[in-house]
C-alpha positions in Angstrom: 9.4 2.9 -2.5 12.6 1.9 -0.7 14.2 3.5 2.4 17.2 4.7 0.4 15.6 8.0 -0.8 13.0 9.1 1.7 10.7 8.3 4.5 7.0 7.9 4.4 5.5 9.6 7.3 2.2 8.7 8.6 0.7 9.0 12.1 -2.5 8.5 13.7 -4.4 10.1 16.5 -7.5 8.0 17.0 -10.9 9.5 16.9 -14.0 7.3 16.7 -16.9 8.8 14.8 -19.8 6.6 15.8 -22.1 6.1 12.9 -24.2 3.7 14.9 -23.4 4.5 18.5 -23.6 1.4 20.7 -26.3 -0.2 18.5 -26.1 -3.7 17.0 -27.1 -4.9 13.6 -29.8 -7.5 13.2 -27.3 -10.4 13.5 -26.2 -9.2 16.9 -22.8 -7.9 15.9 -21.9 -4.3 16.5 -23.0 -2.0 13.8 -20.2 -0.7 11.6 -18.4 2.4 12.7 -16.1 5.0 11.1 -12.8 5.8 12.7 -10.6 8.8 12.0 -6.8 8.4 12.3 -4.8 11.7 12.5 -1.1 12.1 12.6 0.6 11.7 16.0 4.2 10.8 17.0 2.7 8.4 19.5 0.8 6.3 17.0 3.1 5.4 14.2 5.5 2.5 13.3 8.6 3.8 11.6 10.3 1.4 9.2 8.9 -2.0 10.2 6.2 -4.5 10.3 6.2 -6.6 13.5 3.7 -9.1 15.1 4.6 -7.7 18.6 3.9 -4.1 17.7 1.1 -2.7 19.9 -2.0 -1.7 18.0 -3.0 2.0 17.9 -6.6 1.3 17.1 -9.0 -1.6 17.5 -11.9 -2.0 15.1 -14.5 -4.6 14.1 -14.9 -6.3 10.8 -17.0 -4.0 8.6 -15.7 -0.8 10.2 -14.2 2.0 8.1 -11.1 4.0 8.8 -10.3 7.4 7.5 -6.5 7.9 7.4 -4.1 10.7 6.6 -0.7 9.7 5.3 2.3 12.1 5.1 4.8 12.7 2.3 7.8 10.4 2.1 10.5 13.0 3.0 11.8 15.0 5.9 10.9 18.6 6.6 14.6 19.6 6.0 14.7 17.6 2.8 11.6 19.3 1.5 12.8 22.8 2.4 16.2 22.1 0.7 14.1 21.3 -2.4 12.6 24.8 -2.1 9.2 23.8 -0.6 8.1 26.8 1.5 8.3 26.2 5.2 4.6 26.9 5.7 3.8 24.2 3.1 5.4 21.4 5.2 2.8 19.7 7.4 3.2 20.2 11.2 2.6 16.5 11.8 5.6 15.7 9.7 7.7 18.0 11.8 6.4 16.5 15.1 7.1 13.0 14.0 10.7 13.7 13.0 11.2 15.6 16.2 9.7 13.1 18.7 9.8 9.5 17.3 13.0 7.6 18.1 11.9 3.9 17.8 12.5 3.3 14.1 14.1 1.0 11.5 15.3 -1.2 9.9 13.3 0.3 7.0 12.4 3.9 6.4 8.6 4.1 6.0 6.6 5.7 8.8 3.3 3.8 8.7 -0.2 4.5 10.1 -1.0 1.7 12.6 -1.0 -1.0 13.4 -4.8 -1.4 13.3 -6.1 -4.5 15.1 -9.2 -6.1 13.5 -11.2 -8.0 16.1 -11.8 -11.6 15.1 -9.0 -11.9 12.6 -6.9 -15.0 13.1 -4.0 -16.6 11.3 -5.2 -18.4 8.1 -7.9 -15.8 7.5 -7.7 -13.1 4.8 -8.1 -9.4 5.4 -10.2 -7.7 2.7 -9.3 -4.0 2.4 -11.8 -2.0 0.4 -10.2 1.2 -0.8 -13.2 3.4 -1.0 -11.7 6.9 -1.4 -8.3 8.5 -1.9 -7.7 12.2 -2.0 -4.7 14.4 -2.4 -3.6 16.2 0.8 -1.0 18.5 -0.7 -0.6 20.7 -3.8 2.8 19.1 -4.6 4.7 15.9 -4.9 8.3 15.0 -5.4 10.4 12.5 -7.3 14.0 11.7 -6.5 16.8 9.3 -7.0 20.2 8.6 -5.3 23.6 7.1 -6.2 23.0 3.8 -4.4 19.3 3.2 -5.2 17.0 2.8 -8.2 17.4 0.4 -11.1 20.3 2.1 -12.8 22.6 3.4 -10.1 25.6 2.7 -12.4 24.2 5.3 -14.9 23.0 7.8 -12.3 25.7 8.0 -9.5 24.3 11.2 -8.1 21.3 12.5 -6.2 18.5 14.6 -7.6 15.0 15.7 -6.4 12.2 17.4 -8.4 9.2 19.1 -6.9 6.1 18.6 -9.0 3.0 20.7 -8.7 -0.3 18.9 -8.4 -3.6 20.2 -9.9 -6.4 18.5 -8.0 -9.1 20.0 -10.1 -7.6 18.7 -13.3 -5.9 15.7 -11.6 -2.6 16.2 -13.3 1.0 16.7 -12.2 3.1 19.4 -13.9 6.3 17.5 -14.5 7.8 20.0 -16.9 6.9 22.5 -19.6 4.5 20.6 -21.9 4.5 17.4 -19.8 1.5 16.6 -17.6 1.1 13.4 -15.7 -2.4 12.0 -15.1 -2.9 11.6 -11.3 -4.1 8.2 -10.0 -3.3 8.3 -6.3 -2.7 5.1 -4.3 -0.9 3.9 -1.2 2.4 2.2 -2.0 2.4 0.3 1.3 -0.5 -1.5 2.8 0.2 -4.6 4.9 -0.3 -6.7 7.9 2.2 -8.1 10.5 4.3 -11.0 9.3 4.3 -14.3 11.2 5.8 -13.9 14.7 8.8 -16.1 13.8 9.9 -13.4 11.3 10.3 -10.8 14.1 10.7 -7.2 13.2 11.0 -6.9 9.4 11.9 -3.9 7.2 9.1 -1.9 5.7 11.1 -1.8 2.4 10.6 -5.2 0.8 7.1 -6.5 0.2 6.2 -10.1 1.0 3.4 -12.5 2.1 2.3 -9.7 4.5 1.8 -7.4 1.4 3.5 -4.2 2.7 5.4 -2.1 0.2 3.7 -3.5 -2.9 3.9 -0.3 -4.9 1.1 -1.6 -7.1 -0.3 1.3 -9.0 -3.6 -0.5 -9.7 -4.7 -0.2 -6.1 -6.6 3.1 -6.6 -10.0 4.1 -5.1 -12.6 1.5 -6.0 -10.4 -1.5 -5.8 -9.9 -4.2 -3.1 -6.8 -5.7 -1.6 -6.8 -9.2 -0.1 -4.0 -10.0 2.4 -3.3 -13.3 4.2 -3.5 -12.9 7.9 -0.5 -14.2 10.0 -1.3 -13.0 13.5 -4.3 -12.4 15.7 -5.9 -9.1 14.8 -4.0 -8.8 11.5 -2.2 -5.6 12.6 -2.7 -3.6 9.4 -0.6 -0.5 8.6 -0.6 1.9 5.6 1.6 4.6 4.1 3.8 5.6 1.2 1.3 7.8 -0.6 1.7 8.1 -4.4 -0.1 10.6 -6.7 1.0 8.6 -9.7 3.6 5.9 -10.6 4.8 3.9 -13.6 5.1 0.1 -13.5 8.6 -0.6 -12.3 9.1 2.6 -10.3 12.6 2.5 -11.8 14.3 5.4 -10.1 12.9 4.3 -6.7 10.3 6.9 -6.1 6.9 7.8 -7.6 5.1 11.1 -7.3 5.5 11.1 -3.5 2.9 13.1 -1.6 0.5 13.1 1.3 -2.9 11.5 0.9 -6.3 11.0 2.7 -7.9 7.6 2.4 -11.0 5.8 3.4 -10.6 2.1 3.9 -13.1 -0.6 5.0 -11.9 -3.8 6.6 -13.6 -7.2 6.2 -12.4 -10.5 7.8 -12.7 -13.4 5.3 -12.9 -16.8 6.8 -13.7 -18.4 3.4 -10.7 -17.2 1.4 -7.3 -18.8 2.4 -4.4 -17.2 0.5 -0.7 -17.7 0.2 0.0 -14.4 -1.4 -1.8 -11.0 -1.6 -4.4 -10.6 -4.4 -6.6 -7.8 -5.5 -9.6 -6.9 -7.5 -10.6 -3.9 -9.6 -13.9 -3.2 -11.4 -12.4 -4.7 -14.5 -9.7 -7.2 -13.4 -8.7 -9.8 -10.9 -5.1 -9.3 -9.8 -2.6 -12.0 -8.7 0.9 -11.2 -7.4 4.3 -12.8 -7.2 7.2 -11.5 -5.1 10.8 -12.5 -4.9 14.3 -11.1 -5.1 14.7 -12.8 -8.4 12.4 -11.4 -11.2 12.0 -14.8 -12.9 11.0 -16.5 -9.6 8.5 -13.6 -8.9 7.0 -14.1 -12.3 6.7 -17.9 -11.8 4.8 -17.2 -8.5 2.5 -14.8 -10.2 1.7 -17.3 -13.0 1.1 -20.1 -10.5 -1.2 -17.8 -8.6 -3.1 -17.1 -11.8 -3.5 -20.8 -12.4 -4.6 -21.3 -8.8 -7.2 -18.6 -9.1 -8.6 -19.9 -12.5 -8.8 -23.5 -11.3 -10.5 -22.7 -7.9 -12.6 -19.7 -8.8 -13.4 -20.3 -12.4 -13.4 -24.1 -12.4 -10.9 -24.5 -15.2 -8.6 -27.5 -15.5 -4.9 -26.8 -14.7 -4.1 -27.2 -18.5 -6.8 -24.7 -19.5 -5.8 -22.3 -16.8 -2.2 -22.4 -18.0 -3.3 -21.8 -21.5 -5.7 -19.0 -20.6 -2.9 -17.3 -18.6 -0.8 -17.3 -21.8 -3.5 -15.9 -24.1 -5.5 -13.5 -21.9 -3.5 -12.5 -18.7 -1.1 -9.6 -18.7 1.9 -10.1 -16.4 3.4 -6.7 -15.5 6.5 -5.7 -13.5 5.1 -4.0 -10.4 8.4 -2.6 -9.2 12.1 -3.4 -9.5 13.6 -1.4 -6.7 12.4 -2.6 -3.3 14.9 -5.5 -2.9 12.0 -8.0 -3.4 10.7 -7.5 -6.9 7.1 -7.6 -7.8 5.1 -9.0 -10.7 1.3 -8.8 -11.0 -1.0 -10.6 -13.4 -4.1 -8.8 -14.7 -7.0 -11.2 -15.4 -9.7 -9.4 -17.4 -13.2 -10.0 -16.1 -14.8 -9.4 -19.5 -13.6 -12.8 -20.8 -15.9 -14.6 -18.4 -19.4 -14.6 -19.9 -22.4 -15.2 -17.6 -24.2 -18.4 -18.4 
């Protein structure tokens, strides 16, 4: 989601849970560890991705990080929407009170996380192992200068939506229940150093604010690395979202997530990609929706020629008859299109 409505709030206080102590695996590398990141005003980046941002945690390839991300709103904003004061997380209050270094965007992101051994030209594989709701409510909101139809909705409105974790539904209104499929709207690495400090709002080659609802637990995101250590940050928790995210917000809420990080030296990428149990996902990002779609189609052709050994002609044809190209989001300045390549069409020989 964009900065115009709310602010994603995530912090991290680093605890290392040593699953293997100081041991090493059989190859001589340190055995994987699990790290826990808790909210702290001292360990967040608010509104930006930046190659010069100091890391809040250093990990090795293969390590797992358990993160807690906070709802994309202010304590005052939530209370004005009639969220009881005792239902507003203390970490959210602390961050709003103490953090001054922020902007130009509005997301407060967990990180950055430095992955030892990651170098420019590598790919960071992020395995999204678990995602869990952290609050019994979410909100959706729009404003007069944001969303896809500001000319039709020149006003502000916010709706608090109760979440039922047992049934995994959101109660939008009487007789309307939304299936919950939580995911992190923003997962990204630092951009190239030449880009400087960039807003957390628009997605790009660094991934970032993709708002791709397919990236639920059990999926994997692949991000091109642009700086040493990758410098990964995460936030913008969504309990559910429609493709397009047309009013500029999803079901915004706090989440817990478990992410494993793998450095890939064998997978050079220009743009982020992803994989689900049933699909390969390619992505295109541009301020122009047509250009974003062209990038996504070319990414599909590149994947099919390199990974499935098709000729460019056949890859173009297959992209037309079997790949679904969807609008990811229309509201983050840079628009997103993702292509869903079904795995079931590839039969084992």
